[in-house]
N, C-alpha and C positions, 0 to 999 in steps of 0.2 A: 484486603487483609490489613489490620491495624499494625502499627509499628511501635515498638518500645523505644522511646527517645529520652535523652537527658534534657534537651531543651529544643523548642521549636517555635517558630513564628509563622509557619506556612499558612498562607491564604487566610491570615487573620486569626488562626487558631493558636493561641499561645499556650504551650505546654512547658511549665517550669518545674523541673524536678531537682533543682539545685538544693543541696543540703539534706536530701532524703536518701535513705538506703534504697538500693536498686529494687528490692522486692516491693517497695511502695511506689515505684515510678508509675506515673499515669501514662497510658498509651495515647498516641496520636491516632486520628481517624483516617490518616492517609497511608498509602502503601509505599513507603520510602525504600530506597535501595540500601538495605542494612548490610549487604555484602556486595562487593564489586565482582569478585570471582569467588569460587567456592572456598579458596584458601585465604581470601583477603577480606577482612572486616572493613566496614566503612566507618571512619571517624566522624565525617561531616558531609553534609550535602547542602549546596548553595544554589539558588536559582532565582527566577524572576518574581517569585511569590514569597520570598523569605529565606530563612536558613534553618538548618536542623543539625543539632549535635547529638551524636549517639554515645559519646564518651565524655567523661570529665577531662579537664586539663588540655583541651584543644587550644592551640595557640590562635586565639581569635583574631589578633591583629594581622598575623601572617595570612590567615584564612581570608580576611577582608582584602588585604593587599593582592593576594594571588587571584582572587575573583575579579578585582578591578583590572588586573593585568590581562585577563581574557578578552576584555573589550578591545585591547590593542591587537591581540593575536588574530581575532576573527574579523576585525575592521569592517563590520557589516552596517555601521552607521551610514545613513544615506549621504551625510555631509551637507544637507540642505538647511541646517540651522546651526548657530554658534554653540548652544549647549551640547548638541549631539556631536559636533565636530571636535570641540576642545574639552568639553566637560569630563569625558572619560579619562583623558590624559592627565588632567588636573587631579582627579580622584586618585589615580595610581601614584602619581608623584608625591602627593601629600601622605598617602598611606605608607609608601616606601620610606619616606623621611621619618615618620613616626616609628615604623618597625625597626629601623636601623639605629634608633636612639637619638635622633637629632631633631625631633619634633618640638613644636611650641603649642601652648594651649590655643593660641590663635589659629593654628593649623586645624585643630579639631573643629573650631567654629566655622572655619572656611570650608572644611569638608562637608559639614551639614548644610551650609548655605548653597554650595554647588550642587549637592545631592537633591535638595528640594527644588532648585531651579531646573535641573534636568528632568526630574520626575514630573514637573508641572508644565514645562514648556518645550521639551524636545519633540521634534516632529515624528520620529520613528519610535517604534515600541522598544527597541533595544536600548535607546537612550533614556527612555522613561523607566525601564525596569531594572537596569543594572544598579541604580542607587537604592532600590527597595531593600534588599538584604543588608546593604552597607549601613543604611540608616537604622535598621533593626539591631545590628551589632553594636553600633555606637550608642543606641538607646539602652539596651538591656545589659551590655557589658562595658559601659563607659569607663568604669574604674580601671579596666585593663589598659585602655588607651591612655588614661590620665597618668597611671603609674609609670608607664614607659617614658612619657613626656617629662614627668618630674624627676625620675631617677636617671634620665639620660642614658638608659641602657637599651640595647637592642632586644627584640622579642626572643624568646628562648629557642625558636627554630629558624630565625633569620639567617640566611646563608647556609642552611643545613638541609640535607635531603632525607629528613626523618619520615615524612609522609610523601605519598605519590599523589599529585594533584592532576586529575583527569577531567577535561572539559569538553563539551560538545555544544554545537549551536543547532537550534531547531526552530520550528514554528508550528502552531496548532495544525495547520493544513498539511505540512510536511510530515509531522508526526503521525497523522491519520493515514497518510498515503502508504500503502504496503511497500512501495518501492523507495520511499523516503526521498522523493524528488524535491529539489530545492525550488519550491514553487515561487516564493517571493523573488528569487533571482531571475527566473525566466519571465515572470510578469514585468519586472523592471526592465528587462531587455526590450520588451515590446513597447513599454512606455517611452523609452529613450530612442525607439526606432533602431535599435541594434539587434536585429532579428537573428543574426548568427550567434551572438552572445546568448540569446534566449534559448536557441536550440542546443548550444553547448552545455548550458546549465541543466537542461532536461536530460541530455544523454549521459550525464555523469552516473545516473542510476536507472535510466529508462531509454534503451536504444530504439524501442519501437514507438517513436514519437508520432508518426502518422496514425498508427493504430490507436494509441492511448489518447490521442486528441480527438478521437471519433467514437470509440465504443467503450470507453472506461465508465464504470458506474459512479465515478467521481466521489468517493467517500470523503475526500478532502473538503468538499463544499459543505458537508455536514459539520465540519470543524472550523469553518471560516468565521473569524471573529466579527467580520462585517455583518453576519447574520444577527448578531446581538444589537446591531444598530439599525439595519433595514433588510437588505437581501445579501446572500453570499455572492462572492465574485464568481463569474463564469469561468472557473479555473480550467475545466476540461477543454472548452473551446479555445481558450487562449493558448493552450499547449500546441495545437495544430498550426498556429501561425508561423512559428519558426520552422517547422517541418515543411510546410507548404512553400515557404519562402525559398528553402534550399532546393526543392525539386522543381518548382515553377520557374526558377531563374537558372536552372541547369548548373548550379554550383558544384564544385568538388565536395565530396562527402565531408561533413564536419564531425570531428571526433572530440571527446572531452579531454583526452590526453594523447600524447604520442605513443605509438606502439613500442613496447619494450623490446629489447634484443632477445632473441630466442634463448630460453633457459635449458634447452635440451630435453624437454619432457613432452609426452604425448598423452592426450585424453580422448577417450571414446565417449561420444554423447549419443544416447538413444532417444530419438525423437527430434523433429525440426519444427515443433510448435513454439509458442512464445517462451517457454522455459528453456528449451534446447537452444533456441536462437540467442537468448540473452546470456546463457552460460557460455556459449561459443564466443560471443562478442567480447565479454570481459576476460575470459581466459586467454583469447588470442591477443588482446591488447596487452595482457601481462606477459606475453612472450611464450605462450604454450601452443603447441601444434594440436589442432583439433580435427577429428573426423566425426562427422554427424551422420548417423544412419536413420533413414526415414522410410517407412513402409509405403506411404502414399506416392503417387507419381508427381506430386507438386510439393513445393516447400511452403511452410507456414502452419501446418497442423490444423487444428480445428478452426482457427480463424480463417484459414483459406477455404476449407470445405464446409464449415459449419456456419460461419457468420455471413449473412447474405451480402450481395454486391451493393444493394441500396444503402446499407449501413457502413460497409467497409470495402470501398473499391479496391480490387486486388492490385491495380497498378500503383496505388499509393502504398499499400502494404509491401509491395515488391521493392519499393524504394528503400524501405527499412531493411529488407532482406539483402538487397544489393550492397548496402553499406557494410553489412557483415561479411558478405562474400568477398568484397574488395580487400578485406584485411588478410585474406588468404585461408579462410575456413574451407575445408574440403567436405562437400555434401555428397552423400551416396543415396540416391533415390531408389524407389521400388525394391527396397530391401527389408524384408521382415526378419528381425533378429530372432535367433533360436537359442536354445539352451547351449548347444555346442559352440555357437558363436560367442556367447557370453563367457564361456570358459576360456575361449581363445583370447578374448578381449582382456581378460584378467592377466594373461601372460604377456600379451603384446603391448599393452598400454600401462602407463604409470598410475592411472585412475580411470574410473568409469562414472559418468553422470547419467543416471536414468531419468528421462523427462518425457515419458511415454503418454502422459495424459490419461483421460478416461473416455473410451469410445464404445462402451457397451451400455445401451439404454436399459435402465432398470424397469421392471414390470410394475404395474399399478396395483397388483394383488386383488384383482377382481375374479369372480367366479367365471370359469370357462375361458380364462385368459391363455391363449396359445398363439405362438408365432405362426402356426400353420393357417390360421384363419385368414381368408382372403379379405383384405381391407384393414388388417392389423399391421401397422407400419411404424416400427421404432423410429424415434426422432432423429437419431444420428444417421440412420440409413436414408431417411427422407431428405434431410438436409444435404447429405453427400450427393444424392442424385440431382437435387435442385442445383446446387452450386457447381458441381463438376460439369454439368451440361451448360449452365449459363456462362461460366467463366472460361471454360476450356473446350467446350464442345465434346466432352467425354460422356458417352452414354446417351440414353433417350431423355429428351426434355419431359418435364412433368406437366401434364395437362389434366386439370381437375374440373373442366367445364361441366356444369350441371350437377356437381357432387357436393355432398354435405360432409364437412370434415369436423371432427371433434378432437381436440387436443387436451391432454390432462397435464397440468403442471402450473408453476407460478414463478419461473425464473427466466433468464435471458433465452435459454434454448426454446422454451415454449413460446416466447414472444416471436422468435425467429421463425418457428414453425407456422404460426397462425398468419403472420404477415407475408410469408412466402406463399402460403396457400391462397391468400387473396390475390397475389400476383400470378398464381397459376390458374386464375379464373374460376375458383370454387364458387358455387352458388351460395353456400352458407358456411361460415366458419365460427365455431364455438370453442371457447377456452373454459374448461372447468377447473376450479381452484377451491381447495378445502377451507381457505381462510378468506380475508376480506380485501377490499381495494387498497387500503393502507399498507397491508402486508405485501401485496404484489408490487406496489410502487417501491417499497423498501428493498425488495429482492432485485428489482430491475432499476427503473428510473421513472420519474414523472413524465419525461418526454416520450419514452418508449411506450408507456401505457396509453397516453392520450393520442399519440399518433396511430396506434393500433385501433383505438375506438373510432377515430376519424376515418380510417380506411374500411370500417365496417365489421370489425371483429366483435362478436357478442360474448360478453363475460358473464359467467354464472358462478357466483361465489357461494361459499359454504356448501359445496357440492362434490360428490365423489361417485365413481362408477362402482356399483355393487356387482353387476353381472353383464357379461357380453353375450348377446343372443345372435344366433346364426340360422340360416335356412338349411335345407337338406344337403346342399352342395358346399356347406361350410363357408358361405358368403356372409359377411357381417350385415346384419339387418337393423338391430337397434340396441340401445344400452338402457339398463335400469339404473337410475340415478337416485342416490340417497341425499337427503337434505339435512343439514346440521344447524345447530345454534351454538353460540358461544356462551360458555358458562364461566362466570367469574368466581374466584375462590377467596374466602375471607382471610386465608393464611398468606395471601400475597403471591402464591404460585402462579405460573403462567396459565391464563385461561384455557380451558379444555373444550373440545367439541363434543356435543351430545346429539345423537341421531334423533331427528324429529319423527316420531311414529305417525304414519298415515300421510306423510308429505312426499313420499317417493313419486317419481315420474319417469317417463320414458322419452328417449330421443332417437328418432330414426336417422341413420347416417350411413355413409358409404365407407368412411375411413375413421379409424381410431388411432391416434398417434400419442403414445405415452412419452412424456417429456418431464418426468418427475425428478430424475437424476441419472447419473451414469456410474458405471463400475470400471475398475481397472482390470486389464487383461494381464495376468501373471504367467501366461504359458511359456514365456521365454526365460523364466528364472529357474536355474537348476535347483532341484529339490535338495540336493546334498549341501547346498550353501546354507540352508536353514536360516534364511533371512527372516527377521522378526517382522510381523505385520500387525497393523492396528485392527480393531474390531470392524473397521470399514473396508478391510481388504486393501489397504494401502501400505506403502513402505513405512516402517517405524524408524525414525531417525532420532538422534540424541543431542540434547543440550543446544538446540537451535543451530547446530553445525551442518545439518542435512547429510551426515554420514550415517549409513546403516550400521548394523552390528557386525558387518564384514568389512575389514579394513580396506580402504581404497574404493569402496563402492558407495556412491552418493546418490541421493534421489531428491528431486525438487519438482514443484508444480503439482498438477492434479494427482499424479501417481503417489505423491507423498501425503497430501492433505485431503484429497477428494476434489470433486468439481469445484473450481474456483474461478475468479475473474482473471483477466489477462494481467492486470497490474499486480495481483497477488503472485501469480506464477513467475512474473519477471522479478519481483522483489525477492522471492525465494531463490531463484537462480542466481541473482546478483550476489546474495549472501553465500550461496553454495560455491560459486566460482572463487570468491575471495578466500574461503576456507580451503578449497582445493589448492589454490595457488600457494598458500602457506604450507599446506601438507606436502606439496611437491618440493618445496624449498627446504623444509625442516624435518619432514617425517612425522610431525605432530599435527594434531587436529585441535584448534582452539579459535576462539573469537577474538577479534581486535577490541581494543578499548572503545573505539567508536561504536562498534556493533553492540557491545555490552551496554553502553550508554543509551543507544536506541531502544534496547529492550527495557532498561530502567524507566525511561521516560514514557514508553507506551503503557507500562503498568501504572505509573503515577497519573497519567492522563493530563496532557498539556492543555487541552481545550477546556475552558470553564464556561458552560453555556449560561450560567447565572451572572456572569460578569457584566457590570455596567460600563459601557463604553463612553468615554468623554473625550473632548478635544477634536472630534471629527464631525464633519457636516453630515447629518442624516438625510435620508430621503432621496439620495441620488439614484436614479433608476438604473437597474441592471440592463445591459444591452442584450437583446435577443436576436439571434441570427435568423435569416430568412430560410423558409422551408419550401420544398417543391410542393406545388398545389396537389390536393388530394387525388383528383381524378387522373392526373398524369402519373403520379407515383403508383397508383393501384394497378396500372397496366404496363409498368416498366420496371427495370432494375436500376434506374438512374439514382444517383445519390440523393437522399432526401434532404440532408442538412447542408446548406451552402457554406456554412461557417461565417464568422464575423468578417466584415470588410475591414480594411486597414484602419479607417477612421473609427469604426465601432470598437475594434480591438484596442486602439490607443485610449479611447474614452473609458472602456471597461478597465483597462490596466490602471488608470488613474484612481479608480475606486479602492485599489489595494492599500491596506494600512501598513504593509511591510512589517508583519508581526514576528520579527526574530526575537528569540529568547536564548540566553546563555545558561547552561546548567554545569555544575562542577561537583565532583566528589573528591574527598580526601581519604585515601585508603592507607591502612597499615600494611606492612610487609610488601612493599612495592614489587611487582612482578613485571619485568621489562618485556617479556615476550609478547604481551598484549599490545605493545606500542607499535608493532609493525602493521601499519594500515595499508601497505602496498600502494 
């Protein structure tokens, strides 16, 4: 969505509407934060790619001075070069001198000289980019600086709190991470061999470090600026280094902050999967008493019973869980929450966080599709039986010797199904997917897809089941498969699938496992609560606060959004826990300034895939971890990925370009409640 601006230099696009009536203002092509809160207009936005004015008469000198000050606040310069270490301080001191009316013309020239030096020679990105908008301001509004210098007067807002200046620090990788993990910080901890610092940086927003270092789809790597130079950093695998260091060395659990004193409030959490665990973690750190109710006999939710042992060893996952239990969280297992229990929770607790996940497998909408068919095996039920028997010896082991298994889907669940079927000794395993190889890699990961191929999974793309055929005893016999082709449209819409007439074929099989998606079970929700739901039968929450339309009832994770990744679920729960904590303290539901800035930056898009990277050595090979050999892993549940060795991890961490950026908004009508970041 384009933004109406008074002046902008963002990413080289200069929009200059000075001297024009507002109805003639030209729009920018970027989606800038024109409001900070609903009631707060934005006067200006400043960041690594330039600056934007939304109104006339902004005090440009104070704006520049305040942005330069943020360099001191965040102190994220690596300190490995003189321009980065001292340049930012010089910029602020000179701008402050000019803003208070004591500047000289030589100061302005010195400002430009230091800015150019930092921009061209600073080692880290924050040192290179802070001068960018300052140079633009001095270039396009030089007369404002010169006037203050000549008149020996302070700027009109110097020493006054007319506007509210709100800043945040991000990086392209951190911005793309749904949990907003401080990725450069934990990579730096590895580079400096300070592994405890690395884990502490991760746990600020991601308590499940063992898990996310193994089974995260790592969208952060799609936004790694190193990819513009050669290959992205192996961000996911570096994350597990700190976690494994903690558990392998038997250290006391490392927490990002000290646990706050009890605030006298209690929260019920429904579900002990990633969202429920993360919500309990951050609420308990904040001094809230938490009771977590779980239907399964084990903790961990779908990661425990759905994600196979060869991808996510439960003993590693349980280290993450133990660190949460050690905070004093109370877990109640084997407890299926009912409508009456929910009504009682509302009376007994100060808030309720629903984090139930999605555990009902959707149908593939084929003719004769019925759960009664012998051989029809929904993915969640299949994975439950596999993993409960493998990890805890609960139930009968799955033996598919001599059987042909067909799975339908194109996400992580379907990948888990087919690779588990291989390990259950199936004779043949086929995955049907309506789209192509590129799409399935995008839905999962390159590694997951190619490891499945190595293990013998057969992929059939542009294919879907039209009809399920059975014998007289209702045993599955074969499937009628439709074949499709991709049709591109001239209007630029997403390509559609067209059935190829005469290209249908049949597959004889013993089992059909639908793994196309999952639904949320809403049986526990009282009808008289009249909770709003989305068209996907998930809880509808409002304004990114994760509160439903019923006061005090929050929802996060799959039950709010639909089937999502672990890192998404944790990111939602982290935000929800912060909002709940403020709600418990104030009775109000609102986002902090930091959270609002996160949303602003996500819309603006921090990563620029067209950016030309200079000043770094290209062609440094990405480290690749050793994997278990194919024949061994096909017949065992041993972890496939050994992870990077210490030397490999340190080498890989040195490829990181430490791409921190500072962004700042200046808003009218400052509202102090958003400054409580807990």
